Legacy VTK file of the C-alpha trace (Angstrom):
# vtk DataFile Version 3.0
C-alpha trace
ASCII
DATASET POLYDATA
POINTS 100 float
93.421 88.228 106.202
96.130 86.786 105.096
99.254 87.247 107.381
101.531 86.358 104.937
100.278 88.796 102.348
100.885 91.699 105.003
103.940 94.138 104.852
106.242 94.603 108.066
104.330 97.834 108.267
100.799 96.827 107.541
101.113 94.281 110.392
102.451 97.017 112.635
99.586 99.377 112.252
97.139 96.176 112.620
98.695 95.390 115.883
99.078 99.143 117.159
95.139 99.388 116.477
94.332 95.952 118.414
96.406 97.293 121.633
94.621 100.495 121.191
91.188 98.532 120.755
92.137 96.740 124.068
93.362 99.834 126.075
90.050 101.320 125.131
88.296 98.297 126.727
89.923 99.035 129.647
90.769 95.056 130.091
94.246 95.008 128.478
96.064 92.459 131.140
99.775 93.200 130.575
100.034 89.617 130.015
98.561 89.973 126.846
100.673 92.576 125.030
104.026 91.220 124.140
107.457 93.180 125.366
108.241 94.765 122.061
104.513 96.029 121.445
104.590 97.815 124.751
104.289 101.186 124.245
107.575 103.384 124.822
107.225 105.722 128.141
107.935 108.684 125.842
104.923 107.521 123.888
102.442 107.703 127.430
103.407 111.492 127.666
101.551 112.432 124.388
98.155 112.858 124.303
96.086 110.568 122.066
95.857 111.733 118.333
91.885 111.875 117.391
91.052 109.261 114.488
90.720 112.092 112.385
94.307 113.263 112.999
95.395 109.398 112.616
93.911 109.105 109.608
95.199 112.375 108.237
98.753 111.330 108.996
98.387 107.629 107.446
96.941 109.662 104.011
100.526 112.170 104.544
102.650 108.759 105.101
100.995 107.342 101.915
100.686 110.464 99.643
104.580 110.567 100.639
105.875 107.050 99.874
103.628 106.969 96.569
105.178 110.323 95.294
108.653 108.513 96.098
107.963 105.913 93.966
106.588 107.731 91.229
109.979 109.531 91.172
111.429 106.175 91.392
109.406 105.006 88.203
110.026 108.283 86.312
113.710 107.930 86.662
114.017 104.617 85.502
111.643 104.925 82.614
113.852 107.350 81.278
116.820 105.523 82.016
115.871 102.043 80.847
114.519 103.395 77.488
117.568 105.387 77.030
119.860 102.686 77.450
117.896 100.126 75.115
118.494 102.633 72.292
122.198 103.404 72.993
122.763 99.701 73.042
120.808 99.816 69.500
122.419 102.710 68.334
126.044 100.664 69.127
125.071 97.491 67.803
123.840 99.288 64.173
126.733 101.602 64.358
128.732 98.159 64.800
127.108 96.022 62.384
127.161 99.020 59.511
130.983 99.075 59.976
131.494 95.554 59.355
129.904 95.450 56.411
131.875 98.055 54.592
LINES 1 101
100 0 1 2 3 4 5 6 7 8 9 10 11 12 13 14 15 16 17 18 19 20 21 22 23 24 25 26 27 28 29 30 31 32 33 34 35 36 37 38 39 40 41 42 43 44 45 46 47 48 49 50 51 52 53 54 55 56 57 58 59 60 61 62 63 64 65 66 67 68 69 70 71 72 73 74 75 76 77 78 79 80 81 82 83 84 85 86 87 88 89 90 91 92 93 94 95 96 97 98 99
């Protein structure tokens, strides 16, 4: 996979999956895990979610993000054509008033 094509969120998810895979192997030395990627103490107190729960959470997050993007596209899909039509109407009125 090309690392330049990954978003920050995707890279963080991949890094978390790799850390979890290493932790499951039981051979994750502390020197391999960078400080920024080390889990917080509060995160260690929570029980690990099952793969199905994690997948459901990821799907819910993606659904919410998609819904946010759709709302944004709908908003701009109405505003931009309305602005273009408004500019054309003003131009038509101005051009019509010059000829009289």
